[in-house]
C-alpha positions in Angstrom: -37.4 106.6 11.8 -39.9 107.4 9.6 -37.0 108.5 7.2 -35.6 104.9 7.5 -38.9 103.3 6.5 -39.0 105.6 3.6 -35.7 105.0 2.0 -36.2 101.4 2.6 -39.8 101.3 0.8 -38.2 103.5 -1.9 -35.0 100.8 -2.8 -37.8 97.9 -2.5 -39.9 100.0 -4.9 -36.8 99.9 -7.2 -36.1 96.2 -6.7 -39.4 95.2 -7.5 -39.6 97.6 -10.6 -36.2 96.3 -11.8 -37.2 92.5 -11.2 -40.7 93.3 -13.1 -38.8 94.9 -16.1 -36.7 92.0 -16.4 -39.1 89.5 -16.3 -41.2 91.3 -18.7 -38.2 92.0 -21.1 -35.6 89.3 -20.7 -33.4 90.6 -23.1 -32.5 94.0 -21.1 -29.7 93.0 -18.9 -27.9 91.9 -22.3 -28.7 95.3 -24.0 -27.7 97.1 -20.9 -24.3 95.4 -20.6 -23.5 95.9 -24.5 -24.7 99.9 -24.3 -22.6 100.1 -21.3 -19.5 98.8 -23.0 -20.1 101.0 -25.9 -20.1 104.0 -23.9 -17.0 103.1 -21.9 -15.4 102.8 -25.5 -16.4 106.0 -26.8 -15.9 108.0 -23.7 -12.1 106.8 -23.7 -11.6 107.8 -27.1 -13.5 111.2 -26.3 -11.0 111.7 -23.6 -8.1 110.6 -25.5 -9.0 113.2 -28.1 -9.3 116.1 -25.5 -5.7 115.8 -24.5 -4.2 115.5 -28.0 
């Protein structure tokens, strides 16, 4: 039972930290999505280059 409470507390802490970060830096979600698209593009290019 204590494990469930601990996991719930960790999850709640992560959500609160994410909300605080998002409020302090409103452009972070936009940067994250931009960087994720760049990582996917580079990853695809790298994978295609490995199999040629």
